[in-house]
C-alpha positions in Angstrom: 52.7 254.5 126.7 50.0 252.6 124.7 47.0 254.8 123.6 43.7 253.6 125.4 41.9 254.9 122.4 43.4 252.3 119.8 42.4 249.6 123.0 39.0 250.7 122.8 38.7 250.9 119.2 40.2 247.4 118.9 37.5 246.2 121.2 34.7 247.7 119.0 36.2 246.1 115.9 36.6 242.6 117.5 33.1 242.9 118.7 31.8 243.9 114.9 33.8 241.2 113.8 32.5 238.5 116.2 28.7 239.9 115.6 29.5 239.6 111.7 30.8 236.1 112.0 27.7 235.0 114.2 25.6 236.6 111.6 27.2 234.9 108.7 27.3 231.3 110.5 24.8 228.7 109.5 21.5 228.1 111.5 19.3 225.2 111.4 15.9 225.6 110.1 12.7 223.6 109.4 11.2 224.4 106.0 8.1 223.2 104.5 8.7 222.2 100.8 5.3 220.5 100.2 4.8 222.7 97.0 6.7 221.4 94.1 7.4 225.0 93.0 8.7 225.8 96.8 10.9 222.8 96.3 12.1 223.5 93.1 13.1 227.2 94.3 14.8 225.8 97.5 16.8 223.1 95.4 18.5 226.0 93.7 19.8 227.4 97.3 22.6 226.1 99.3 20.6 224.1 101.9 22.1 221.0 103.6 19.3 218.8 104.8 19.8 216.8 107.8 16.3 214.9 108.6 13.0 214.9 106.7 9.2 214.0 107.2 8.3 213.8 103.9 8.8 217.1 102.1 9.5 219.0 105.6 13.2 219.1 105.7 15.4 220.1 108.9 18.2 221.8 106.8 21.4 223.7 107.6 21.3 227.2 106.0 23.6 230.2 105.5 22.0 233.6 106.8 21.8 234.8 103.4 19.3 231.8 102.2 16.8 232.9 105.2 16.0 236.3 103.4 15.7 234.4 99.8 13.4 232.1 101.4 11.5 235.2 103.1 11.2 236.9 99.5 9.9 233.5 98.0 7.0 233.5 100.4 8.6 230.2 101.7 8.1 229.9 105.5 10.4 228.1 107.9 11.1 228.0 111.5 14.4 228.7 113.1 15.4 225.7 115.2 18.8 227.1 116.7 21.1 229.4 116.0 24.2 227.1 117.0 23.9 223.7 115.2 27.4 223.2 115.5 27.9 223.8 119.3 27.1 219.9 120.0 26.3 216.9 118.4 22.3 217.3 117.3 20.0 214.1 118.0 16.4 213.3 117.2 14.8 211.4 120.5 11.6 209.7 120.1 9.9 207.1 122.3 8.0 204.0 121.0 4.5 204.7 120.3 2.6 205.1 123.3 5.4 205.4 125.6 5.6 209.3 125.9 8.3 211.6 126.3 10.1 211.9 129.4 10.1 215.2 130.9 13.7 215.7 130.3 13.4 215.4 126.7 10.4 217.9 126.8 12.5 220.4 128.7 15.5 220.1 126.6 14.3 219.3 123.3 12.6 221.3 120.6 9.7 219.5 118.9 10.4 219.0 115.3 9.5 217.6 111.7 5.8 215.8 112.8 5.6 218.0 115.8 4.0 215.2 118.0 6.6 213.2 119.5 10.4 213.9 118.1 12.6 216.4 119.8 15.6 217.9 118.5 18.6 217.7 121.6 22.0 218.9 121.6 23.5 216.3 123.8 26.8 215.0 125.0 28.0 211.5 124.7 27.2 210.8 128.4 23.6 212.3 127.9 22.9 210.2 124.8 23.8 206.8 127.0 21.5 208.0 129.8 18.6 208.9 127.5 18.8 205.6 125.5 19.0 203.7 128.8 15.5 205.4 129.8 14.1 203.6 126.4 14.1 206.4 123.8 15.4 206.0 120.5 18.4 208.8 120.1 19.8 209.2 116.5 22.4 211.5 115.5 21.8 213.9 112.5 24.0 216.3 110.6 26.8 214.3 110.1 25.8 213.0 106.8 23.0 215.2 104.7 20.3 213.2 103.5 19.1 213.0 99.8 17.4 216.5 98.9 14.5 215.2 96.8 11.0 215.6 96.4 8.4 212.9 97.2 5.2 213.0 95.0 1.6 211.6 96.1 1.2 208.1 95.3 -2.1 206.6 93.9 -2.8 203.1 95.3 -5.7 200.6 93.8 -7.6 198.6 95.9 -7.4 194.9 95.0 -10.7 193.8 93.1 -11.9 190.7 91.6 -9.4 187.8 90.9 -6.7 189.7 92.6 -8.5 190.1 95.9 -9.2 186.2 95.8 -5.6 185.5 95.0 -4.6 187.7 98.3 -7.1 185.5 100.2 -5.4 182.4 99.1 -2.0 183.6 100.6 -3.3 185.2 103.7 -4.7 181.9 104.4 -1.5 180.4 104.4 -0.5 182.2 107.5 0.2 180.0 110.6 -0.2 180.7 114.0 1.7 177.9 115.2 4.6 178.8 113.1 4.8 182.2 114.5 4.4 181.0 117.9 7.2 178.4 117.2 9.6 181.1 115.8 9.1 183.6 118.5 9.8 180.9 121.3 13.2 179.9 119.4 14.1 183.4 119.3 13.5 184.0 123.0 15.3 180.9 123.9 18.7 182.1 122.6 18.2 184.2 126.0 19.6 187.2 124.6 20.0 188.8 120.9 21.9 191.8 122.5 24.3 193.2 119.8 27.3 192.5 121.6 26.7 188.9 122.9 27.8 185.5 121.5 24.1 184.5 121.2 23.4 186.9 118.8 25.7 185.2 116.2 23.6 182.0 116.9 20.5 183.6 116.5 21.7 185.0 113.1 22.8 181.8 111.8 19.4 180.0 112.8 17.4 182.8 111.0 19.5 182.4 107.8 18.9 178.4 108.1 15.3 179.1 108.2 15.3 181.5 105.3 17.0 178.8 103.4 14.7 176.0 104.6 11.9 177.9 102.8 13.9 177.4 99.5 15.3 180.7 99.3 18.6 180.6 97.8 19.3 184.2 97.2 20.6 184.6 100.9 23.6 186.8 102.7 24.9 188.4 105.6 25.2 192.3 105.1 28.1 193.6 107.1 28.5 197.0 108.6 30.6 198.6 111.0 29.6 201.1 113.7 31.0 200.2 117.0 31.6 196.6 116.2 31.1 194.3 113.4 27.6 193.6 112.8 25.3 191.8 110.2 21.7 192.2 108.6 20.3 189.1 107.2 19.0 189.6 103.5 16.9 187.0 101.9 15.4 187.8 98.4 12.4 186.2 96.5 12.8 187.7 92.9 9.8 189.2 91.2 8.2 187.3 88.3 7.4 190.7 86.2 9.3 193.5 87.7 12.6 191.9 89.3 14.0 195.5 89.8 11.2 196.9 92.0 11.8 196.1 95.4 9.7 195.7 98.6 11.3 195.6 101.6 10.0 193.4 104.6 11.7 193.5 107.9 12.4 194.2 111.6 15.1 194.1 113.8 16.4 190.6 115.5 18.6 192.2 118.4 17.0 192.8 121.7 18.2 194.6 124.8 17.4 195.2 128.5 18.2 198.4 130.6 18.7 198.5 134.3 17.6 194.7 134.7 19.8 191.9 136.3 21.9 190.0 135.1 22.2 192.5 132.1 21.6 192.4 128.6 24.7 190.2 127.6 23.1 187.3 129.7 19.2 187.7 129.7 17.3 189.8 126.9 14.6 187.4 126.0 12.9 190.1 123.3 10.0 187.9 122.6 7.9 191.2 121.7 10.7 193.6 120.9 11.3 192.2 118.4 11.0 188.8 118.1 7.5 189.2 117.0 8.7 191.4 114.0 11.5 188.6 113.3 8.9 186.0 113.2 6.5 187.9 111.2 9.2 188.3 108.7 10.3 184.8 108.4 6.4 183.8 108.1 5.8 186.0 105.4 8.9 184.9 103.5 7.9 181.3 103.7 4.7 182.0 101.7 6.1 184.3 99.2 9.2 181.8 98.7 6.5 179.3 97.3 4.4 182.1 95.8 6.4 184.6 94.0 4.9 188.1 93.5 5.4 190.4 90.2 7.9 192.7 92.3 10.8 191.6 94.0 10.6 191.1 98.0 13.6 191.5 100.2 13.3 190.3 103.6 15.7 191.8 106.1 15.8 191.2 109.8 18.0 194.2 111.0 20.8 194.4 113.3 21.6 196.8 116.0 18.7 198.7 116.0 18.6 199.4 119.6 21.8 201.3 119.5 20.2 203.8 117.1 18.8 201.9 114.0 22.3 201.1 112.9 21.5 198.1 110.7 18.5 199.8 108.8 20.6 202.9 108.4 23.6 200.9 106.7 21.2 198.8 104.4 19.2 201.9 103.4 22.5 204.0 102.7 23.8 201.2 100.5 21.0 200.6 98.7 20.5 204.3 97.9 24.0 204.6 96.7 23.3 201.6 94.3 20.4 203.3 92.8 18.0 200.5 94.2 14.3 200.9 92.9 12.8 200.8 96.5 8.8 201.0 96.1 7.8 200.3 99.5 9.1 199.3 103.0 7.3 197.6 105.7 8.5 197.3 109.1 7.1 195.3 112.0 8.5 195.9 115.2 6.5 194.9 118.5 3.3 193.3 117.1 2.1 190.8 119.8 1.5 192.2 123.1 -1.3 190.2 124.7 -3.7 193.1 125.7 -4.1 194.0 122.0 -7.3 192.3 120.1 -8.5 194.3 117.1 -6.5 197.6 116.7 -3.2 197.7 115.0 -1.0 201.4 114.6 -0.3 201.9 111.2 2.6 204.8 111.4 3.6 206.6 108.3 4.9 210.0 106.9 2.9 212.2 104.5 4.3 210.3 101.3 3.1 207.1 102.7 -0.5 208.1 103.5 -2.0 206.2 100.5 -0.3 203.1 101.7 -1.5 203.7 105.1 -5.1 203.9 103.9 -4.8 200.7 101.5 -3.6 199.0 104.6 -6.8 200.4 106.6 -9.0 198.6 104.2 -6.9 195.5 104.0 -6.9 195.4 107.8 -10.6 194.9 107.9 -10.9 192.6 104.8 -8.2 190.1 105.4 -7.5 190.2 108.8 -10.4 191.3 111.2 -8.3 194.4 112.5 -9.1 198.0 112.9 -6.0 200.1 111.3 -5.4 203.2 113.2 -3.2 206.0 111.1 -0.9 207.9 113.2 2.4 209.8 112.4 5.8 207.9 112.0 9.0 209.3 114.1 12.5 207.9 114.1 12.0 205.0 116.6 12.4 202.1 114.4 13.9 200.8 111.3 11.1 202.5 108.7 13.2 205.8 109.5 16.1 205.7 107.5 14.2 204.4 104.4 11.7 207.5 104.7 15.1 209.7 105.2 16.1 208.3 101.6 12.5 209.5 100.2 11.1 205.9 100.1 7.6 205.2 101.2 7.3 203.3 104.4 5.0 202.1 107.1 5.3 201.2 110.6 2.9 198.3 111.9 3.1 198.4 115.8 0.7 196.9 118.3 -1.8 199.4 119.5 -1.6 198.8 123.3 2.2 199.3 123.9 4.1 196.7 125.9 5.1 199.0 128.7 5.5 196.0 131.2 8.2 194.3 128.9 9.7 197.0 126.9 13.5 196.6 127.3 12.8 194.6 130.3 13.6 190.8 130.9 9.8 190.6 131.5 9.4 190.6 127.6 8.5 187.1 127.4 6.4 184.7 125.1 3.7 184.2 128.1 2.9 188.0 127.5 2.1 187.6 123.8 -1.2 186.9 122.3 -0.4 184.9 119.1 -3.9 185.4 117.6 -3.8 188.8 117.4 -0.1 188.6 116.0 -1.3 186.4 113.2 -3.8 189.0 112.3 -1.0 191.7 111.9 1.2 189.3 110.0 -2.0 188.5 107.4 -2.2 192.2 107.2 1.3 192.7 106.3 1.3 189.9 104.0 -2.0 191.1 102.0 -0.3 194.8 102.0 3.0 193.4 100.2 0.9 191.2 97.7 -1.7 194.2 97.0 1.2 196.8 96.4 3.3 194.2 94.4 0.4 193.6 92.0 -0.7 197.4 91.9 1.6 198.4 88.8 1.0 195.3 87.2 -2.7 196.0 86.9 -2.0 198.8 84.7 -0.5 196.4 82.3 -4.1 194.8 81.8 -5.9 197.0 79.1 -2.9 198.9 77.8 -3.3 196.8 74.5 -1.2 199.3 72.3 1.5 199.5 75.2 1.9 203.2 75.3 2.1 203.3 79.1 -1.6 204.4 79.7 -5.0 203.2 79.2 -7.2 205.1 76.8 -10.1 204.9 74.3 -7.3 203.8 71.6 -6.6 200.6 73.7 -10.2 200.1 73.1 -10.1 200.6 69.4 -6.9 198.5 69.2 -8.5 195.6 70.8 -11.4 195.8 68.7 -9.0 196.0 65.7 -7.4 192.8 66.8 -10.4 190.8 67.5 -12.0 191.7 63.9 -9.0 191.4 61.9 -7.8 195.0 60.9 -5.4 194.0 58.5 -2.3 194.5 60.5 0.0 192.7 62.8 -1.2 193.5 66.3 1.2 193.0 69.4 -1.3 191.8 72.1 -0.5 189.4 75.0 -3.9 187.9 75.2 -3.6 186.8 78.9 -1.8 190.0 80.0 -3.1 192.8 78.2 -6.1 192.0 76.3 -7.8 189.6 78.6 -9.0 192.6 80.9 -12.2 190.7 82.5 -9.9 187.6 83.4 -12.0 185.0 81.6 -9.3 183.2 80.1 -10.1 184.3 76.6 -10.0 187.4 74.5 -13.4 188.6 73.2 -15.7 191.2 72.7 -16.6 191.2 76.4 -12.8 192.2 77.0 -13.6 195.4 74.5 -16.7 196.2 76.1 -15.3 195.8 80.0 -12.5 198.3 78.8 -14.7 200.9 77.2 -16.7 200.9 80.3 -13.7 201.5 82.3 -12.5 204.4 80.2 -15.7 206.1 80.3 -16.4 205.5 83.9 -19.5 203.6 83.6 -21.3 202.5 86.9 -19.6 199.4 88.3 -16.3 197.7 89.0 -14.9 197.6 85.2 -11.1 198.0 86.5 -8.9 195.8 84.2 -7.7 192.6 86.2 -4.1 191.7 85.5 -3.7 188.2 84.6 -0.9 186.0 82.9 2.6 186.5 82.4 3.0 189.8 83.7 1.6 188.9 87.0 1.5 186.2 89.5 -1.9 185.3 88.7 
């Protein structure tokens, strides 16, 4: 006869074993690593980041790591003790759409804490929530880069640079934007699985080519079908390896609308507007190349979970591309909008958002409204790689047309849309000049502007008996007069010692586009 004591002891042992396994199983935490020292400490631990908002990470961690974080005084929130029980998703609405009661009940607020929810879902539930108009992004399948993003300093354009930006902005054509948008609508649908999206893609390629852009290709990726981003590149004149990405998705979708997305999904605002804007900015920059390279990318399959931007960002990161900034435009033309535009960003991108607020008033007659970005459009995967990005989005949300067959040109205000495009162009032009401005005044080429530069310039002007390597139009002509004179040295000294007035060295000549 079997001894019941052994059965009892076996049950206790099994319970202890299961408890031990539970205590050692990885958990999902949210940890704020804004402090560089906290980040460097955490970097040495075995954290597996799944998503980020700047230097705030959702990360999988073993139990022993939690004790180490506590010992180091690094606070964290436990998101779930069972991160692998189901597939994990970030759920987010378009700005202004609001979260549904379902996601508020099921999900836990994460990252920026305002809109995004972490939800564990089945495939059927994913389809259901997506059909309600939410972006549903799977996380946890591939860790994201565990990097630290530093604060960015951005200069306001001034003097000749500001005037040059105005000449670009003045070239934005409302008629062109309206024509592009109408043509995109007239494909009837740009649904990812329709025949029409291939025709739309070829038309977009032809438009880029008509602007004189010869660096042009279809960027293939596969998720559940063969899909292609369109990629058009205008090389930079001074820093060709420094990239600015400008884009917005070109696919469209409707949910619960007859006759269905494969037949009719006009997508004038979502996102014919962002695609048209990308084309118009490309037309102008193709004829006015900037110091940095600008890559224009109408993304595919955004409506199925940001698949095109995910594929492009992953490939660019693997290739070590130096992406300085990404501007995403998605839904920028709904008729009730007149003066306000949302500028949605994460913490590392706040300096660019601040710049855009200023540029909005100066070049577009708009009021920029800063807000928190979430994973609801193509900027997100660039932020996940640690690159700075801003999502430009209409202030009054197009709820009547979003993912419906009422998203048509008649609901658009092209005067407002033109203003947003002017802001976008001014932003790209200003940022492209930003690092170039530092070249002017660095006469000894040591990478910084100090008193040594003013002395170097004076000695060059008055014959110091040495060979001086100064590009007069680029590094020495800091007042952009066209000549190298004592006035340049005086201006440079005033800038170095912070004298009242705008003495900022103005970039000209071969290192810039001016």
